[in-house]
NUVO-6248 format. One record per residue (C-alpha): residue in one letter; x, y, z. Coordinates in steps of 0.05 Angstrom, whole numbers, plus 5000, padded with zeros to 4 digits. Layout:
# NUVO-6248
+--------+------+------+------+
| residu |    x |    y |    z |
+--------+------+------+------+
|      A |    X |    Y |    Z |
...
+--------+------+------+------+
//
This chain:
# NUVO-6248
+--------+------+------+------+
| residu |    x |    y |    z |
+--------+------+------+------+
|      M | 4151 | 0932 | 2937 |
|      I | 4219 | 0900 | 2917 |
|      A | 4245 | 0835 | 2953 |
|      T | 4317 | 0822 | 2948 |
|      E | 4367 | 0776 | 2989 |
|      R | 4426 | 0811 | 2937 |
|      P | 4465 | 0866 | 2983 |
|      D | 4498 | 0902 | 2929 |
|      R | 4420 | 0920 | 2902 |
|      S | 4396 | 0938 | 2973 |
|      S | 4462 | 0985 | 2971 |
|      N | 4454 | 1012 | 2899 |
|      S | 4374 | 1026 | 2923 |
|      L | 4401 | 1060 | 2981 |
|      L | 4444 | 1110 | 2934 |
|      E | 4381 | 1113 | 2879 |
|      G | 4345 | 1148 | 2951 |
|      R | 4299 | 1093 | 2960 |
|      V | 4286 | 1060 | 3035 |
|      V | 4310 | 0990 | 3050 |
|      V | 4276 | 0950 | 3106 |
|      I | 4311 | 0897 | 3133 |
|      V | 4266 | 0840 | 3167 |
|      N | 4283 | 0811 | 3226 |
|      G | 4272 | 0735 | 3213 |
|      S | 4270 | 0735 | 3140 |
|      P | 4329 | 0736 | 3088 |
|      Y | 4298 | 0783 | 3047 |
|      A | 4309 | 0863 | 3048 |
|      L | 4250 | 0899 | 3023 |
|      I | 4261 | 0969 | 2987 |
|      M | 4205 | 1015 | 2965 |
|      P | 4178 | 1047 | 2938 |
|      G | 4177 | 0991 | 2868 |
|      V | 4158 | 1022 | 2804 |
|      F | 4144 | 0973 | 2742 |
|      I | 4212 | 0986 | 2704 |
|      D | 4244 | 0959 | 2774 |
|      F | 4217 | 0898 | 2774 |
|      M | 4243 | 0886 | 2703 |
|      F | 4317 | 0904 | 2730 |
|      S | 4369 | 0851 | 2735 |
|      P | 4425 | 0869 | 2785 |
|      E | 4476 | 0853 | 2730 |
|      D | 4459 | 0907 | 2689 |
|      R | 4500 | 0961 | 2725 |
|      N | 4572 | 0923 | 2713 |
|      L | 4553 | 0916 | 2638 |
|      K | 4563 | 0965 | 2580 |
|      H | 4508 | 0998 | 2580 |
|      Q | 4489 | 0978 | 2505 |
|      F | 4493 | 0901 | 2526 |
|      A | 4444 | 0909 | 2589 |
|      N | 4389 | 0947 | 2549 |
|      F | 4392 | 0895 | 2499 |
|      A | 4377 | 0842 | 2552 |
|      K | 4326 | 0890 | 2574 |
|      F | 4291 | 0896 | 2514 |
|      L | 4294 | 0819 | 2507 |
|      R | 4263 | 0819 | 2583 |
|      I | 4191 | 0869 | 2555 |
|      L | 4194 | 0817 | 2493 |
|      A | 4191 | 0750 | 2535 |
|      F | 4143 | 0788 | 2590 |
|      I | 4095 | 0810 | 2524 |
|      I | 4103 | 0733 | 2506 |
|      T | 4086 | 0705 | 2565 |
|      L | 4029 | 0750 | 2584 |
|      L | 4001 | 0737 | 2512 |
|      L | 4013 | 0674 | 2468 |
|      P | 3975 | 0628 | 2494 |
|      G | 3914 | 0677 | 2488 |
|      F | 3931 | 0710 | 2417 |
|      Y | 3927 | 0630 | 2389 |
|      I | 3875 | 0606 | 2419 |
|      A | 3842 | 0662 | 2400 |
|      I | 3857 | 0657 | 2328 |
|      T | 3853 | 0595 | 2315 |
|      N | 3779 | 0594 | 2343 |
|      F | 3759 | 0662 | 2312 |
|      H | 3817 | 0694 | 2269 |
|      Q | 3830 | 0644 | 2222 |
|      E | 3836 | 0693 | 2166 |
|      A | 3894 | 0730 | 2208 |
|      I | 3938 | 0653 | 2200 |
|      P | 3978 | 0638 | 2132 |
|      T | 3932 | 0584 | 2087 |
|      E | 3993 | 0531 | 2098 |
|      L | 4000 | 0544 | 2161 |
|      L | 3922 | 0540 | 2177 |
|      F | 3934 | 0468 | 2137 |
|      A | 3981 | 0453 | 2185 |
|      I | 3938 | 0469 | 2257 |
|      V | 3877 | 0430 | 2230 |
|      A | 3925 | 0370 | 2210 |
|      S | 3961 | 0368 | 2272 |
|      R | 3891 | 0369 | 2312 |
|      A | 3854 | 0323 | 2269 |
|      A | 3872 | 0257 | 2320 |
|      V | 3855 | 0312 | 2379 |
|      P | 3786 | 0287 | 2415 |
|      F | 3788 | 0343 | 2465 |
|      P | 3780 | 0425 | 2455 |
|      I | 3832 | 0464 | 2443 |
|      I | 3825 | 0503 | 2505 |
|      F | 3826 | 0433 | 2550 |
|      E | 3896 | 0424 | 2520 |
|      L | 3919 | 0481 | 2534 |
|      I | 3908 | 0496 | 2607 |
|      V | 3918 | 0418 | 2621 |
|      M | 3994 | 0439 | 2587 |
|      E | 4004 | 0492 | 2617 |
|      L | 3985 | 0465 | 2684 |
|      S | 4030 | 0402 | 2674 |
|      F | 4087 | 0458 | 2659 |
|      E | 4077 | 0492 | 2717 |
|      L | 4076 | 0428 | 2770 |
|      I | 4140 | 0406 | 2734 |
|      R | 4164 | 0476 | 2753 |
|      E | 4142 | 0472 | 2827 |
|      A | 4174 | 0399 | 2836 |
|      S | 4237 | 0410 | 2803 |
|      I | 4254 | 0466 | 2853 |
|      R | 4221 | 0425 | 2904 |
|      V | 4275 | 0366 | 2893 |
|      P | 4345 | 0365 | 2918 |
|      S | 4393 | 0411 | 2869 |
|      P | 4423 | 0353 | 2829 |
|      I | 4371 | 0325 | 2814 |
|      G | 4323 | 0376 | 2795 |
|      P | 4331 | 0411 | 2726 |
|      T | 4346 | 0334 | 2694 |
|      M | 4275 | 0317 | 2726 |
|      G | 4247 | 0380 | 2688 |
|      I | 4272 | 0373 | 2623 |
|      V | 4263 | 0301 | 2615 |
|      G | 4193 | 0308 | 2653 |
|      A | 4178 | 0354 | 2592 |
|      L | 4205 | 0319 | 2546 |
|      V | 4172 | 0245 | 2558 |
|      L | 4109 | 0282 | 2583 |
|      G | 4096 | 0316 | 2521 |
|      Q | 4122 | 0269 | 2471 |
|      A | 4067 | 0215 | 2502 |
|      A | 4019 | 0260 | 2494 |
|      V | 4027 | 0279 | 2421 |
|      D | 4034 | 0198 | 2421 |
|      A | 3971 | 0191 | 2449 |
|      S | 3934 | 0244 | 2415 |
|      I | 3915 | 0283 | 2470 |
|      V | 3946 | 0351 | 2447 |
|      S | 3973 | 0377 | 2374 |
|      P | 4046 | 0395 | 2366 |
|      I | 4040 | 0454 | 2358 |
|      L | 4003 | 0462 | 2423 |
|      I | 4071 | 0441 | 2451 |
|      I | 4113 | 0489 | 2417 |
|      I | 4064 | 0551 | 2446 |
|      V | 4070 | 0520 | 2516 |
|      A | 4152 | 0514 | 2504 |
|      I | 4157 | 0582 | 2480 |
|      T | 4108 | 0610 | 2538 |
|      G | 4149 | 0577 | 2592 |
|      I | 4220 | 0587 | 2569 |
|      C | 4199 | 0671 | 2561 |
|      S | 4170 | 0663 | 2633 |
|      F | 4238 | 0644 | 2654 |
|      A | 4270 | 0713 | 2628 |
|      I | 4234 | 0748 | 2674 |
|      P | 4288 | 0775 | 2734 |
|      D | 4231 | 0779 | 2786 |
|      F | 4193 | 0721 | 2813 |
|      S | 4137 | 0760 | 2832 |
|      L | 4124 | 0801 | 2770 |
|      S | 4137 | 0724 | 2739 |
|      F | 4081 | 0697 | 2783 |
|      H | 4043 | 0753 | 2765 |
|      C | 4048 | 0737 | 2688 |
|      R | 4034 | 0670 | 2700 |
|      I | 3971 | 0675 | 2735 |
|      M | 3955 | 0729 | 2686 |
|      R | 3961 | 0681 | 2622 |
|      F | 3901 | 0640 | 2653 |
|      I | 3860 | 0694 | 2652 |
|      Y | 3881 | 0727 | 2581 |
|      T | 3870 | 0645 | 2555 |
|      I | 3804 | 0639 | 2583 |
|      M | 3784 | 0709 | 2552 |
|      G | 3810 | 0693 | 2480 |
|      Y | 3777 | 0628 | 2471 |
|      L | 3712 | 0662 | 2496 |
|      I | 3707 | 0714 | 2448 |
|      G | 3778 | 0721 | 2424 |
|      F | 3817 | 0784 | 2408 |
|      L | 3753 | 0824 | 2433 |
|      G | 3762 | 0787 | 2511 |
|      I | 3838 | 0796 | 2503 |
|      A | 3834 | 0870 | 2498 |
|      I | 3776 | 0874 | 2544 |
|      V | 3831 | 0840 | 2599 |
|      L | 3897 | 0878 | 2576 |
|      F | 3851 | 0944 | 2587 |
|      L | 3827 | 0924 | 2655 |
|      H | 3897 | 0905 | 2675 |
|      L | 3932 | 0966 | 2648 |
|      T | 3872 | 1009 | 2686 |
|      I | 3891 | 0972 | 2750 |
|      L | 3966 | 0986 | 2741 |
|      L | 3958 | 1060 | 2725 |
|      T | 3917 | 1070 | 2784 |
|      M | 3969 | 1032 | 2832 |
|      K | 4007 | 1076 | 2879 |
|      S | 4077 | 1048 | 2920 |
|      F | 4076 | 1092 | 2985 |
|      G | 4057 | 1149 | 2939 |
|      V | 4092 | 1139 | 2882 |
|      P | 4048 | 1120 | 2817 |
|      Y | 4064 | 1045 | 2795 |
|      M | 4077 | 1067 | 2727 |
|      Q | 4141 | 1125 | 2732 |
|      P | 4165 | 1155 | 2705 |
|      Y | 4117 | 1135 | 2638 |
|      L | 4055 | 1153 | 2665 |
|      P | 4039 | 1212 | 2685 |
|      L | 4104 | 1233 | 2642 |
|      K | 4159 | 1260 | 2679 |
|      S | 4228 | 1279 | 2663 |
|      F | 4265 | 1210 | 2662 |
|      N | 4335 | 1232 | 2712 |
|      N | 4362 | 1166 | 2694 |
|      K | 4315 | 1124 | 2714 |
|      G | 4284 | 1102 | 2647 |
|      L | 4271 | 1032 | 2627 |
|      F | 4341 | 1044 | 2578 |
|      N | 4404 | 1049 | 2618 |
|      P | 4442 | 1114 | 2601 |
|      P | 4518 | 1107 | 2595 |
|      A | 4552 | 1109 | 2666 |
|      W | 4580 | 1176 | 2659 |
|      N | 4512 | 1205 | 2655 |
|      R | 4479 | 1174 | 2718 |
|      E | 4486 | 1231 | 2767 |
|      Y | 4414 | 1239 | 2782 |
|      R | 4371 | 1202 | 2829 |
|      A | 4299 | 1186 | 2795 |
|      S | 4255 | 1254 | 2801 |
|      F | 4197 | 1220 | 2824 |
|      L | 4231 | 1186 | 2884 |
|      H | 4234 | 1266 | 2915 |
|      A | 4301 | 1251 | 2944 |
|      K | 4324 | 1306 | 2984 |
|      R | 4401 | 1315 | 2942 |
|      P | 4373 | 1304 | 2872 |
|      R | 4449 | 1290 | 2844 |
|      R | 4474 | 1221 | 2866 |
|      Q | 4555 | 1234 | 2845 |
|      E | 4592 | 1294 | 2829 |
|      N | 4571 | 1337 | 2765 |
|      I | 4634 | 1321 | 2725 |
|      S | 4641 | 1250 | 2737 |
|      I | 4706 | 1234 | 2679 |
|      P | 4755 | 1288 | 2693 |
|      W | 4801 | 1271 | 2647 |
|      K | 4753 | 1288 | 2594 |
|      T | 4730 | 1354 | 2618 |
|      G | 4801 | 1382 | 2652 |
|      N | 4816 | 1382 | 2730 |
|      K | 4805 | 1431 | 2777 |
|      H | 4872 | 1473 | 2758 |
|      G | 4844 | 1482 | 2689 |
|      K | 4892 | 1435 | 2664 |
|      E | 4873 | 1376 | 2619 |
|      K | 4888 | 1307 | 2643 |
|      T | 4906 | 1253 | 2588 |
|      L | 4904 | 1177 | 2606 |
+--------+------+------+------+
//
């Protein structure tokens, strides 16, 4: 289910043919059914031109992939697949880790946990100093860890990029899912390299493909493949959003009139309108 505090998203979900449940004593409304593409959607997308909204969605997909896989790929490449790294970069990684006494998995987990602690602490402190504490804490902690030869500078970059990408995911529950699964990908990448990442990715996709939300497959409309009917990952133009998603099985499949811009198609008397 999708949890939201925004009335505009709830009303739009009703227009799409979904069910909205307002829970007594909770600020959240629950929207059902919810599929994967809904968690990559931001309510602001409806107010943007479809080109801008689609570009933002592409960035979110990229951030989702980086958040899940970047730490695991880094640790798999440095431990098992050094041939995949350009020689100059490999020399730079080896030189940066020359003074670090700990294994790379210890460095990565310590920095990931430290980043999560800073993020959680910055949420709990009062609003005026929360962002300042998060930025200053991350800078001071990262610089001190590098100066003390506890972690390597390249690892700080990897953790920072991963953390920034996790903030780009619009839905809080999906972001939390990525933050937890990232540790599993990292551990398997450390144990058996790309093979471990591939095994976890296969199991991860298998679970997502077998999930259902109130009878609707979680990866609709892509798997099983059906007609998108204006509910694919990328938004169509505003004048081409006439139908509700077919996988919702709405009693009224059309959400707006057939002719949504009559000044291009002519009015009901057959005379063309002009602006």
